[in-house]
C-alpha positions as CSV (number, residue, x, y, z in Angstrom):
1,M,104.8,-15.0,117.1
2,K,104.1,-18.7,117.5
3,I,106.6,-20.7,119.8
4,E,107.5,-24.6,119.6
5,Q,109.8,-26.5,120.8
6,I,111.2,-29.0,118.5
7,S,113.5,-31.0,120.1
8,D,115.2,-31.4,123.8
9,H,117.5,-27.7,123.1
10,I,115.8,-26.2,120.1
11,W,112.9,-23.8,119.8
12,T,111.2,-22.3,116.6
13,L,109.8,-18.7,116.9
14,K,107.6,-18.4,113.6
15,S,105.9,-15.0,112.9
16,W,104.1,-13.5,109.8
17,M,104.5,-10.7,107.2
18,V,102.9,-11.9,104.5
19,L,105.3,-14.8,104.2
20,E,106.2,-16.7,107.1
21,F,109.5,-16.4,108.9
22,R,111.4,-18.8,111.3
23,V,114.5,-17.9,113.9
24,W,115.7,-20.4,116.1
25,V,116.9,-20.4,120.2
26,V,119.3,-23.0,120.8
27,A,120.4,-23.7,124.5
28,N,123.7,-24.4,125.3
29,Q,124.5,-27.4,126.5
30,D,127.0,-25.8,129.0
31,G,123.9,-24.3,130.5
32,K,125.4,-20.8,129.9
33,G,123.1,-18.8,128.2
34,V,121.0,-19.4,124.3
35,T,122.4,-19.5,120.7
36,L,119.8,-17.2,118.2
37,V,120.1,-18.6,114.8
38,D,118.8,-16.0,112.3
39,A,117.1,-13.3,113.4
40,G,114.2,-12.8,111.0
41,V,112.6,-9.0,110.5
42,G,113.3,-6.0,113.1
43,S,109.6,-6.8,114.4
44,M,110.6,-9.8,115.9
45,A,113.2,-8.2,118.4
46,K,110.8,-7.4,121.3
47,D,109.1,-11.2,121.2
48,I,112.9,-13.2,120.8
49,L,114.2,-11.1,123.6
50,A,110.9,-11.4,126.1
51,F,111.0,-15.4,124.9
52,V,114.4,-15.9,126.1
53,E,114.0,-13.7,129.1
54,Q,110.7,-16.1,130.0
55,L,112.5,-19.6,129.0
56,G,115.3,-18.9,131.9
57,K,117.8,-20.9,130.0
58,G,119.8,-17.6,130.1
59,P,120.7,-14.8,128.3
60,I,121.6,-14.6,124.3
61,Q,125.6,-15.7,124.0
62,Q,125.5,-15.2,120.4
63,I,123.6,-14.4,116.7
64,L,124.4,-17.5,114.1
65,L,123.2,-16.0,110.7
66,T,122.5,-17.9,107.8
67,H,123.1,-15.4,105.4
68,G,122.5,-11.5,105.3
69,H,119.3,-11.0,103.8
70,S,117.3,-8.3,105.1
71,D,114.7,-11.0,106.2
72,H,117.2,-12.8,108.3
73,V,118.5,-10.1,110.0
74,G,116.5,-7.5,110.8
75,S,116.2,-7.8,114.2
76,V,119.8,-7.7,114.7
77,L,120.3,-4.1,115.4
78,K,117.5,-3.8,117.9
79,I,118.8,-6.7,120.0
80,L,122.5,-5.4,119.9
81,E,120.5,-2.5,121.7
82,H,119.6,-4.9,124.6
83,T,122.7,-7.1,125.0
84,K,126.3,-6.5,123.1
85,V,126.6,-10.5,121.9
86,P,129.0,-11.5,118.6
87,V,127.1,-11.9,115.9
88,Y,128.6,-14.4,112.9
89,V,127.9,-15.1,109.5
90,H,130.3,-17.1,106.7
91,P,133.4,-14.3,105.8
92,T,132.0,-14.8,102.6
93,E,128.6,-13.0,102.7
94,I,130.2,-9.7,104.1
95,P,130.8,-7.5,101.4
96,Y,127.0,-8.0,100.1
97,M,125.9,-7.4,103.6
98,E,127.7,-4.8,104.1
99,G,126.9,-2.8,100.8
100,D,130.0,-3.1,99.2
101,L,129.0,-5.5,96.4
102,P,125.0,-6.3,94.9
103,Y,124.2,-9.7,95.5
104,P,124.2,-11.7,92.7
105,R,121.0,-11.4,90.3
106,R,120.6,-8.1,91.8
107,K,120.9,-4.5,90.2
108,K,122.2,-2.9,93.3
109,A,124.3,-3.3,96.3
110,E,121.8,-3.2,99.6
111,Q,123.7,-2.6,103.1
112,T,121.5,-5.3,105.5
113,L,123.2,-4.3,108.6
114,P,126.4,-2.0,109.2
115,K,130.2,-2.4,108.3
116,N,131.6,-3.8,111.5
117,V,128.6,-5.6,113.2
118,V,129.1,-8.9,111.8
119,S,132.0,-10.9,112.3
120,P,133.5,-14.3,109.9
121,L,133.2,-17.8,111.0
122,H,136.3,-19.4,111.3
123,I,137.4,-21.5,108.7
124,E,140.2,-24.2,109.4
125,E,142.7,-25.4,107.2
126,G,140.5,-28.4,106.0
127,G,137.4,-26.0,104.7
128,Q,135.5,-27.0,108.0
129,L,133.5,-24.2,109.7
130,S,133.0,-22.6,113.1
131,S,131.3,-24.8,116.3
132,F,129.7,-23.3,118.5
133,G,129.2,-26.0,121.6
134,A,126.4,-28.8,119.9
135,L,126.0,-26.9,116.6
136,Q,128.3,-27.1,113.6
137,A,128.1,-24.7,110.7
138,Y,128.5,-26.3,107.2
139,S,128.7,-24.2,103.9
140,A,125.5,-24.3,101.4
141,P,126.3,-21.3,99.3
142,G,123.6,-21.0,96.3
143,H,120.5,-18.8,97.7
144,S,123.6,-16.5,98.7
145,P,127.1,-16.6,98.0
146,G,128.2,-17.3,101.6
147,H,124.7,-19.3,102.4
148,V,125.3,-22.0,105.3
149,V,123.3,-24.0,107.7
150,Y,123.9,-25.2,111.6
151,F,123.4,-28.9,112.2
152,H,122.5,-29.9,116.0
153,E,124.0,-33.4,116.3
154,Q,122.8,-34.5,119.8
155,D,119.2,-33.6,118.2
156,R,119.8,-34.3,114.9
157,V,117.8,-31.2,113.8
158,L,119.6,-29.1,111.0
159,L,118.6,-25.7,110.8
160,G,118.5,-24.7,107.1
161,G,118.2,-21.3,106.6
162,D,116.8,-20.4,102.8
163,L,118.5,-24.0,101.4
164,F,114.8,-25.0,100.6
165,T,111.6,-24.1,101.1
166,S,108.9,-27.0,101.9
167,K,105.5,-27.9,101.2
168,K,103.4,-30.7,103.4
169,G,106.5,-32.0,104.4
170,K,108.1,-32.5,100.8
171,L,111.5,-30.2,99.7
172,K,110.7,-27.7,97.8
173,R,113.7,-24.9,96.0
174,P,114.3,-22.1,97.5
175,M,112.7,-18.9,96.1
176,P,113.9,-18.3,92.9
177,M,113.3,-14.7,92.9
178,F,115.4,-14.3,96.1
179,T,118.4,-17.0,95.0
180,A,121.6,-16.3,93.4
181,D,122.1,-19.2,91.8
182,M,119.7,-22.2,92.0
183,Q,122.3,-24.8,90.5
184,E,124.7,-24.5,93.4
185,A,122.0,-24.6,96.1
186,I,120.4,-27.5,94.4
187,R,124.1,-28.8,94.7
188,S,124.8,-27.8,98.2
189,S,121.3,-29.8,99.1
190,R,123.6,-32.5,99.7
191,I,124.5,-31.6,102.8
192,V,121.3,-33.0,104.0
193,E,122.1,-36.6,102.5
194,K,125.7,-36.7,104.2
195,L,124.2,-35.2,107.9
196,K,120.8,-37.3,107.4
197,P,119.1,-35.4,110.2
198,E,115.7,-36.5,111.5
199,R,113.9,-32.7,111.6
200,L,115.0,-30.2,108.4
201,E,114.1,-26.7,109.3
202,V,113.5,-23.7,107.1
203,C,112.4,-20.2,107.4
204,H,109.4,-19.7,105.3
205,S,107.8,-22.8,105.3
206,G,107.1,-26.1,108.0
207,P,109.6,-28.7,109.1
208,V,110.7,-31.9,106.7
209,Y,111.4,-35.2,108.9
210,H,114.1,-37.1,107.5
211,P,115.2,-34.8,104.4
212,A,117.8,-37.6,103.3
213,I,115.2,-40.0,101.8
214,Q,113.4,-37.4,99.3
215,I,117.0,-35.6,98.3
216,A,117.8,-37.5,95.2
217,S,114.3,-37.7,93.9
218,Y,114.9,-33.4,94.5
219,I,118.0,-33.4,92.9
220,E,117.0,-35.7,89.9
221,K,113.8,-33.0,89.7
222,W,116.4,-29.9,90.1
223,S,119.0,-30.2,88.8
224,N,119.7,-27.8,85.2
225,D,116.3,-26.7,85.4
226,N,115.8,-23.1,86.3
227,K,112.7,-22.9,85.5
């Protein structure tokens, strides 16, 4: 596993297994532990736990999931064997990841985590999702029905899960094979225009700096294009 500190409070942990997989460790601003954003594949659990201990910022306080696909939740159960912490995901995502419904465009339901492991992100009256210290959750559906992203306002870093992929610093679409509704995912990309992060992190490829500059051309290229 390769580890990189990408801002004052955030570390990217990268592993490879055919694809690149990234998860993020975020130091809580109150100095009491860290937050894990996404949990990668199962083989990453040991290295995630070892890094958190080595970091010395305190234990994992919660796990935040961008969505429930198996490559984003694979280490959850192994981590929970060592530390009992809450695991949060958008409530829309829960019936899909618990196996009650098949993800859109998939023939069969698949349980990626057992029931009662995850808790729903709180949705306020105006539709705003939960915040966790400096991390604010934003709905960004399309790749999956309940996909969310997490923005660290102080560090100006957006942890984007599978909202995009990238190539040589350029925004690319999420992987079509695994994306439930590509046009909805393209529409959700406008969150980058709203937040204007200095750095966008995505799971399966490298970072994109100042991605808001690219959003207009990205949307123009891919809107109404399902190829």
